[in-house]
ROROBA-150518 format. One line per 8 residues: their letters; for each residue x, y, z of C-alpha. Coordinates in nm, 3 decimals. Layout:
BEGIN
A	X Y Z ~ ...
end
This chain:
BEGIN
MPGSNFNS	0.000 0.000 0.000 ~ 0.278 0.250 0.069 ~ 0.407 0.183 -0.278 ~ 0.060 0.245 -0.413 ~ 0.037 0.577 -0.233 ~ 0.382 0.671 -0.360 ~ 0.286 0.587 -0.719 ~ -0.039 0.781 -0.680
ACTRSSWQ	0.150 1.080 -0.547 ~ 0.401 1.061 -0.830 ~ 0.121 1.031 -1.086 ~ -0.064 1.327 -0.940 ~ 0.256 1.528 -0.927 ~ 0.331 1.453 -1.292 ~ -0.010 1.560 -1.420 ~ -0.001 1.872 -1.203
VTMTDRLR	0.335 1.971 -1.353 ~ 0.214 1.899 -1.708 ~ -0.111 2.087 -1.661 ~ 0.058 2.379 -1.485 ~ 0.311 2.413 -1.765 ~ 0.041 2.414 -2.032 ~ -0.183 2.658 -1.849 ~ 0.112 2.881 -1.766
NIQYKSTM	0.206 2.886 -2.135 ~ -0.142 2.999 -2.239 ~ -0.163 3.255 -1.957 ~ 0.183 3.384 -2.048 ~ 0.076 3.432 -2.409 ~ -0.243 3.607 -2.296 ~ -0.037 3.841 -2.077 ~ 0.196 3.911 -2.367
LDGLYRVA	-0.101 3.987 -2.592 ~ -0.247 4.223 -2.332 ~ 0.088 4.401 -2.314 ~ 0.108 4.413 -2.693 ~ -0.234 4.580 -2.711 ~ -0.130 4.842 -2.455 ~ 0.196 4.918 -2.635 ~ 0.015 4.938 -2.971
DAVAIILG	-0.240 5.182 -2.824 ~ 0.033 5.399 -2.674 ~ 0.219 5.406 -3.006 ~ -0.104 5.496 -3.190 ~ -0.176 5.788 -2.955 ~ 0.181 5.920 -2.972 ~ 0.200 5.875 -3.349 ~ -0.136 6.050 -3.383
MVLAVWGA	0.008 6.352 -3.204 ~ 0.323 6.347 -3.419 ~ 0.118 6.341 -3.740 ~ -0.116 6.613 -3.610 ~ 0.175 6.842 -3.518 ~ 0.350 6.770 -3.849 ~ 0.031 6.839 -4.043 ~ -0.013 7.171 -3.865
GETTLPDH	0.339 7.274 -3.962 ~ 0.453 7.295 -3.600 ~ 0.809 7.221 -3.492 ~ 0.752 7.223 -3.116 ~ 0.668 6.859 -3.048 ~ 0.840 6.859 -2.705 ~ 0.585 7.118 -2.586 ~ 0.315 6.852 -2.615
RLAVAAVL	0.488 6.581 -2.414 ~ 0.300 6.660 -2.093 ~ -0.037 6.646 -2.269 ~ 0.049 6.314 -2.437 ~ 0.164 6.163 -2.107 ~ -0.152 6.284 -1.932 ~ -0.389 6.152 -2.197 ~ -0.209 5.815 -2.196
AIYFVIAE	-0.258 5.787 -1.821 ~ -0.626 5.881 -1.853 ~ -0.672 5.641 -2.146 ~ -0.535 5.339 -1.961 ~ -0.749 5.413 -1.654 ~ -1.071 5.454 -1.854 ~ -0.983 5.145 -2.062 ~ -1.027 4.931 -1.752
FTGVYRNW	-1.390 5.044 -1.729 ~ -1.475 5.026 -2.100 ~ -1.328 4.677 -2.141 ~ -1.064 4.762 -2.400 ~ -0.827 4.499 -2.264 ~ -1.076 4.229 -2.174 ~ -1.012 3.872 -2.292 ~ -1.011 3.889 -2.672
RGVSTERE	-1.161 3.542 -2.723 ~ -1.526 3.579 -2.818 ~ -1.504 3.958 -2.862 ~ -1.555 4.086 -3.217 ~ -1.303 4.315 -3.384 ~ -1.581 4.572 -3.432 ~ -1.646 4.573 -3.058 ~ -1.276 4.619 -2.983
VFCGTLTW	-1.249 4.908 -3.229 ~ -1.561 5.072 -3.086 ~ -1.439 5.041 -2.726 ~ -1.101 5.185 -2.820 ~ -1.255 5.478 -3.007 ~ -1.497 5.553 -2.723 ~ -1.215 5.538 -2.468 ~ -1.002 5.773 -2.676
AISLFALF	-1.282 6.029 -2.713 ~ -1.358 6.024 -2.340 ~ -0.988 6.052 -2.256 ~ -0.927 6.354 -2.475 ~ -1.237 6.535 -2.348 ~ -1.134 6.453 -1.990 ~ -0.785 6.592 -2.056 ~ -0.913 6.927 -2.176
FLATLSHF	-1.179 6.942 -1.907 ~ -0.907 6.900 -1.644 ~ -0.681 7.149 -1.824 ~ -0.961 7.407 -1.831 ~ -1.050 7.339 -1.467 ~ -0.688 7.390 -1.357 ~ -0.639 7.691 -1.588 ~ -0.349 7.510 -1.756
DHPFNRYT	-0.228 7.699 -2.063 ~ -0.200 7.419 -2.320 ~ -0.002 7.480 -2.641 ~ -0.253 7.332 -2.887 ~ -0.392 7.518 -3.180 ~ -0.735 7.417 -3.307 ~ -0.606 7.237 -3.617 ~ -0.365 7.022 -3.416
LISWFLIT	-0.633 6.928 -3.166 ~ -0.891 6.828 -3.428 ~ -0.631 6.636 -3.627 ~ -0.515 6.446 -3.318 ~ -0.876 6.367 -3.229 ~ -0.951 6.227 -3.578 ~ -0.621 6.057 -3.665 ~ -0.576 5.858 -3.345
PLLLATSR	-0.894 5.643 -3.377 ~ -0.782 5.541 -3.726 ~ -0.444 5.435 -3.590 ~ -0.604 5.253 -3.296 ~ -0.837 5.066 -3.533 ~ -0.553 4.981 -3.770 ~ -0.339 4.835 -3.491 ~ -0.633 4.625 -3.365
IVIRTVLR	-0.709 4.492 -3.712 ~ -0.344 4.405 -3.778 ~ -0.307 4.224 -3.445 ~ -0.636 4.039 -3.496 ~ -0.529 3.933 -3.846 ~ -0.204 3.790 -3.710 ~ -0.397 3.613 -3.432 ~ -0.634 3.454 -3.682
WMLACGMN	-0.336 3.327 -3.879 ~ -0.179 3.184 -3.563 ~ -0.502 3.013 -3.466 ~ -0.543 2.871 -3.816 ~ -0.198 2.718 -3.769 ~ -0.310 2.559 -3.442 ~ -0.115 2.791 -3.214 ~ -0.231 2.911 -2.869
QLGVAIVG	-0.557 2.714 -2.875 ~ -0.764 2.626 -2.570 ~ -0.881 2.268 -2.527 ~ -1.259 2.277 -2.476 ~ -1.496 2.004 -2.356 ~ -1.876 2.003 -2.352 ~ -2.059 1.821 -2.074 ~ -2.398 1.703 -2.195
VNELGIQL	-2.498 1.560 -2.531 ~ -2.814 1.757 -2.606 ~ -2.951 2.024 -2.837 ~ -2.778 2.306 -2.651 ~ -2.443 2.126 -2.639 ~ -2.456 2.046 -3.010 ~ -2.541 2.410 -3.090 ~ -2.250 2.528 -2.875
AQNILDTP	-2.013 2.289 -3.051 ~ -2.133 2.416 -3.388 ~ -2.076 2.776 -3.281 ~ -1.720 2.694 -3.169 ~ -1.650 2.513 -3.495 ~ -1.792 2.803 -3.699 ~ -1.578 3.060 -3.513 ~ -1.211 2.960 -3.537
ALGMRLSG	-1.110 3.309 -3.421 ~ -1.217 3.204 -3.070 ~ -0.902 2.993 -3.054 ~ -1.086 2.692 -2.911 ~ -1.013 2.328 -2.996 ~ -1.312 2.105 -2.926 ~ -1.194 1.793 -2.742 ~ -1.536 1.628 -2.753
FYDDRPSS	-1.853 1.562 -2.556 ~ -1.875 1.395 -2.215 ~ -2.190 1.238 -2.074 ~ -2.263 0.972 -1.808 ~ -2.568 0.835 -1.988 ~ -2.546 0.516 -2.195 ~ -2.494 0.571 -2.567 ~ -2.842 0.433 -2.642
RLPEIPEK	-2.995 0.737 -2.467 ~ -2.780 0.998 -2.638 ~ -2.901 1.196 -2.941 ~ -2.701 1.169 -3.262 ~ -2.404 1.404 -3.288 ~ -2.318 1.541 -3.636 ~ -1.999 1.372 -3.755 ~ -1.808 1.698 -3.801
LGTCVGNL	-1.860 1.786 -3.433 ~ -1.691 1.473 -3.301 ~ -1.828 1.211 -3.063 ~ -1.901 1.145 -2.698 ~ -1.548 1.057 -2.590 ~ -1.617 0.955 -2.233 ~ -1.798 0.994 -1.905 ~ -1.749 1.231 -1.613
HDLVEAAR	-1.453 1.034 -1.475 ~ -1.278 1.056 -1.813 ~ -1.343 1.431 -1.823 ~ -1.186 1.488 -1.482 ~ -0.879 1.285 -1.575 ~ -0.839 1.474 -1.905 ~ -0.864 1.806 -1.719 ~ -0.604 1.689 -1.469
RGEIHRIY	-0.366 1.601 -1.752 ~ -0.398 1.956 -1.884 ~ -0.569 1.847 -2.206 ~ -0.880 2.053 -2.133 ~ -0.870 2.418 -2.030 ~ -1.238 2.510 -2.050 ~ -1.543 2.301 -1.971 ~ -1.898 2.400 -2.070
ITFPMRAE	-2.185 2.231 -1.885 ~ -2.500 2.224 -2.099 ~ -2.735 2.023 -1.879 ~ -3.093 2.157 -1.861 ~ -3.179 2.372 -1.559 ~ -3.398 2.096 -1.415 ~ -3.088 1.871 -1.382 ~ -2.962 2.050 -1.071
TRIRSVLH	-2.840 1.729 -0.905 ~ -2.629 1.631 -1.207 ~ -2.486 1.983 -1.236 ~ -2.385 1.983 -0.868 ~ -2.219 1.644 -0.911 ~ -2.018 1.762 -1.213 ~ -1.906 2.078 -1.032 ~ -1.806 1.875 -0.725
HLGDTTAS	-1.577 1.649 -0.928 ~ -1.433 1.932 -1.138 ~ -1.337 2.112 -0.817 ~ -1.034 1.881 -0.814 ~ -0.902 2.037 -1.136 ~ -0.790 2.385 -1.235 ~ -0.993 2.398 -1.556 ~ -1.224 2.696 -1.611
VYIVPDFF	-1.584 2.578 -1.584 ~ -1.888 2.749 -1.740 ~ -2.258 2.669 -1.715 ~ -2.454 2.734 -2.034 ~ -2.817 2.794 -1.925 ~ -3.078 2.636 -2.151 ~ -3.249 2.971 -2.205 ~ -3.352 2.866 -2.555
VFEILHSR	-3.674 2.743 -2.391 ~ -3.764 3.113 -2.353 ~ -3.767 3.395 -2.606 ~ -3.472 3.582 -2.463 ~ -3.460 3.956 -2.525 ~ -3.107 4.085 -2.466 ~ -3.032 3.884 -2.153 ~ -2.762 4.002 -1.914
WSDIRGLP	-2.631 3.909 -1.571 ~ -2.646 4.141 -1.272 ~ -2.672 4.108 -0.896 ~ -2.870 4.243 -0.603 ~ -2.637 4.272 -0.305 ~ -2.434 3.977 -0.427 ~ -2.732 3.763 -0.532 ~ -2.694 3.689 -0.906
VVSVYENP	-2.994 3.748 -1.130 ~ -3.033 3.716 -1.506 ~ -3.272 3.918 -1.718 ~ -3.499 3.747 -1.969 ~ -3.663 4.056 -2.117 ~ -3.443 4.366 -2.097 ~ -3.374 4.695 -2.269 ~ -3.034 4.662 -2.439
LLGVDGIL	-2.971 5.037 -2.424 ~ -2.856 5.074 -2.067 ~ -2.547 5.253 -1.942 ~ -2.289 5.358 -2.201 ~ -2.484 5.200 -2.487 ~ -2.787 5.415 -2.406 ~ -2.576 5.730 -2.395 ~ -2.415 5.641 -2.727
KRASDIVL	-2.752 5.571 -2.889 ~ -2.899 5.899 -2.767 ~ -2.591 6.097 -2.872 ~ -2.601 5.948 -3.222 ~ -2.974 6.028 -3.247 ~ -2.916 6.392 -3.154 ~ -2.625 6.432 -3.397 ~ -2.794 6.254 -3.690
SSLALLIL	-3.135 6.419 -3.645 ~ -2.974 6.763 -3.612 ~ -2.772 6.715 -3.930 ~ -3.072 6.578 -4.117 ~ -3.295 6.868 -4.009 ~ -3.026 7.116 -4.111 ~ -2.973 6.958 -4.452 ~ -3.341 6.890 -4.523
SVPMMLVA	-3.489 7.210 -4.382 ~ -3.549 7.372 -4.722 ~ -3.697 7.058 -4.887 ~ -3.922 7.010 -4.583 ~ -4.047 7.368 -4.612 ~ -4.129 7.307 -4.979 ~ -4.319 6.988 -4.892 ~ -4.511 7.175 -4.622
IAVKLTSP	-4.612 7.442 -4.874 ~ -4.715 7.174 -5.125 ~ -4.930 6.994 -4.867 ~ -5.106 7.319 -4.776 ~ -5.168 7.424 -5.137 ~ -5.294 7.090 -5.270 ~ -5.556 7.002 -5.008 ~ -5.747 7.167 -4.724
GPIFFKQR	-5.644 7.082 -4.372 ~ -5.336 7.096 -4.150 ~ -4.982 7.049 -4.281 ~ -4.890 6.795 -4.017 ~ -5.069 6.480 -3.908 ~ -5.021 6.385 -3.543 ~ -5.114 6.038 -3.423 ~ -5.092 5.867 -3.085
RYGLDGQE	-4.860 5.569 -3.093 ~ -4.674 5.360 -2.837 ~ -4.320 5.459 -2.751 ~ -4.061 5.329 -2.504 ~ -4.214 5.094 -2.244 ~ -4.556 5.131 -2.408 ~ -4.596 5.498 -2.316 ~ -4.809 5.696 -2.561
ILVWKFRS	-4.629 5.953 -2.775 ~ -4.740 6.188 -3.053 ~ -4.577 6.096 -3.383 ~ -4.553 6.367 -3.649 ~ -4.593 6.319 -4.024 ~ -4.667 6.535 -4.325 ~ -5.038 6.490 -4.393 ~ -5.085 6.263 -4.694
MTVCEDGA	-5.459 6.189 -4.659 ~ -5.779 6.385 -4.647 ~ -5.866 6.234 -4.307 ~ -5.672 6.230 -3.980 ~ -5.772 5.914 -3.795 ~ -5.650 5.878 -3.438 ~ -5.920 5.697 -3.246 ~ -6.011 5.348 -3.134
KVTQAKKN	-6.039 5.240 -3.497 ~ -5.772 5.332 -3.754 ~ -5.791 5.208 -4.113 ~ -5.455 5.121 -4.269 ~ -5.354 5.283 -4.596 ~ -5.415 5.063 -4.900 ~ -5.289 5.062 -5.255 ~ -5.467 5.331 -5.461
DSRLTPIG	-5.634 5.456 -5.143 ~ -5.910 5.706 -5.223 ~ -5.821 5.910 -4.915 ~ -5.481 6.017 -5.055 ~ -5.424 6.385 -5.130 ~ -5.286 6.489 -5.474 ~ -4.927 6.459 -5.347 ~ -5.003 6.203 -5.076
GFIRKTSI	-4.913 5.902 -5.288 ~ -4.574 6.047 -5.381 ~ -4.466 6.151 -5.032 ~ -4.576 5.814 -4.890 ~ -4.401 5.617 -5.165 ~ -4.075 5.803 -5.102 ~ -4.125 5.818 -4.721 ~ -4.101 6.197 -4.734
DELPQLFN	-4.411 6.206 -4.514 ~ -4.199 6.057 -4.231 ~ -3.943 6.341 -4.224 ~ -4.116 6.540 -3.944 ~ -4.035 6.245 -3.717 ~ -3.682 6.385 -3.710 ~ -3.825 6.628 -3.453 ~ -3.949 6.327 -3.253
VFVGSMSM	-3.596 6.188 -3.262 ~ -3.438 6.519 -3.162 ~ -3.662 6.561 -2.855 ~ -3.612 6.196 -2.754 ~ -3.949 6.028 -2.806 ~ -3.818 5.831 -3.105 ~ -3.486 5.706 -3.242 ~ -3.336 5.707 -3.589
VGPRPHAS	-3.346 5.325 -3.589 ~ -3.589 5.101 -3.404 ~ -3.920 4.918 -3.441 ~ -4.164 5.128 -3.642 ~ -4.441 5.269 -3.418 ~ -4.793 5.148 -3.488 ~ -5.114 5.335 -3.416 ~ -5.232 5.279 -3.059
AHNEQYRK	-5.546 5.108 -3.189 ~ -5.335 4.858 -3.386 ~ -5.116 4.790 -3.083 ~ -5.419 4.696 -2.876 ~ -5.541 4.474 -3.160 ~ -5.218 4.282 -3.223 ~ -5.100 4.244 -2.863 ~ -5.392 4.003 -2.820
LIQNYMLR	-5.303 3.804 -3.130 ~ -4.921 3.782 -3.141 ~ -4.715 3.629 -2.861 ~ -4.468 3.876 -2.703 ~ -4.588 4.157 -2.931 ~ -4.535 4.426 -2.667 ~ -4.166 4.338 -2.622 ~ -4.096 4.549 -2.931
HKVKPGIT	-4.156 4.849 -2.704 ~ -3.852 4.773 -2.485 ~ -3.670 5.030 -2.702 ~ -3.775 5.358 -2.860 ~ -3.956 5.335 -3.194 ~ -3.755 5.436 -3.499 ~ -3.796 5.620 -3.827 ~ -3.659 5.307 -3.993
GLAQVRGW	-3.590 4.957 -3.871 ~ -3.471 4.607 -3.952 ~ -3.817 4.500 -4.068 ~ -3.835 4.788 -4.315 ~ -3.500 4.717 -4.484 ~ -3.599 4.350 -4.514 ~ -3.912 4.438 -4.707 ~ -4.173 4.415 -4.430
RGETDTME	-4.291 4.768 -4.486 ~ -4.632 4.912 -4.561 ~ -4.975 4.759 -4.511 ~ -4.999 4.455 -4.283 ~ -5.308 4.301 -4.442 ~ -5.227 3.949 -4.319 ~ -5.129 3.815 -3.979 ~ -4.810 3.667 -4.127
KMERRVQC	-4.686 4.010 -4.235 ~ -4.728 4.152 -3.886 ~ -4.569 3.844 -3.728 ~ -4.265 3.875 -3.957 ~ -4.235 4.243 -3.872 ~ -4.248 4.170 -3.499 ~ -3.989 3.891 -3.540 ~ -3.754 4.141 -3.706
DHEYIRNW	-3.814 4.389 -3.424 ~ -3.725 4.127 -3.162 ~ -3.415 4.026 -3.359 ~ -3.306 4.391 -3.370 ~ -3.342 4.430 -2.994 ~ -3.155 4.104 -2.922 ~ -2.864 4.196 -3.148 ~ -2.851 4.573 -3.108
SIWLDLRI	-2.521 4.748 -3.167 ~ -2.426 5.088 -3.305 ~ -2.290 4.905 -3.611 ~ -2.629 4.742 -3.672 ~ -2.793 5.086 -3.657 ~ -2.548 5.222 -3.914 ~ -2.603 4.925 -4.146 ~ -2.980 4.971 -4.128
LFKTVFVL	-2.952 5.345 -4.199 ~ -2.725 5.271 -4.496 ~ -2.965 5.011 -4.637 ~ -3.263 5.241 -4.583 ~ -3.127 5.479 -4.847 ~ -3.153 5.204 -5.108 ~ -3.505 5.088 -5.018 ~ -3.665 5.433 -5.013
FGDKNAY	-3.743 5.420 -5.382 ~ -3.902 5.137 -5.571 ~ -4.041 4.952 -5.269 ~ -4.357 4.780 -5.391 ~ -4.497 4.775 -5.035 ~ -4.481 5.153 -4.996 ~ -4.807 5.327 -5.079
end
């Protein structure tokens, strides 16, 4: 028996050394990458200043050293809050670029706020300042893209990959494996599935995703040998006993363990984790525009609506005159519709019809509608009638992009017919939206059309990002004319 204990101790010692070496190697590379990102950002900020000074024809670069040092210090502090240097695995390049740009903008504004507050006489001229502000984000983005490109090449060559195991052969586990396989940039190597159930009870696993390579005991041994660095548990929430058992056994390893909740049984709307005095909670239906994202969305709405109103002010005046001259009645049509959280708002439009319905019963516009004014068909077809909603956006009752607002009467009608219809009001309504650029615009004369529109609205809320907003705005330009559903 003493010999057995000695052999066991030697065996345990050997796998601990092997695993420690492998994990230390990956952690070392991650630390190096984090340092590389920080150095690249510092170089981008300094180079941005050099180019700005050179472009302004200045020859006094040393005068700006204090400002550069100060903004670097501010940048690295703020970066910890904006997540610029979070683990790169699973984070998109677009997200990294956005976080870096946001951090840079905040840092520069903070620098000049502090300089103004302390009455510091900075040596910048306006041209140098604007150039530095604009050039640096381009350099930050370029460095991120270059580093990411090199990382993708390294991962494609099998370098610096994490061994990943999935506990539970089920629909969720198979979907997770497919996602890992489809995203090589994650740097994850799928070791296989592990499940204690007999093979006769396991669903079929697609051949390209591998097989069930063992049971829980095999998983623990593989983790001890350092072959597996991350473990994802995909048991259903009702299997609490099995989950506790898995966690108990994996406590004897140093692998990172994740539980993947089977939330696909619900229609999740931008789920996120939070806590109440240390008690973790997870949202099922939530507004995605909280915190910094909400500020960014509102800021972009103010900027874009202001620019649009400035550029389109003369054409809008001409349309207003045309509406007044071609038919009796008011220039604008105001209708009660549901806004954020189902609160009623007044939505403005150029009047395109001879009637202004806003009661318990509202008749949708139809093709060749007899109620159209002489120019009503044209301004509806081209969406010119929607331009006054830029004022709604500017004051904050609407957004440039979001689910299109429906008449209050239609909301009350469809909320009784379509499951989760009212979830589309978790964000502000928009002048344009995902449903509109996908062709679900105009009259909803069938239940399927409204269901498809609501599905698009939910998809938009689940996947919101500033980049998605910009893509929708860009596509809107190309669907304004020639849309057969616009009348």
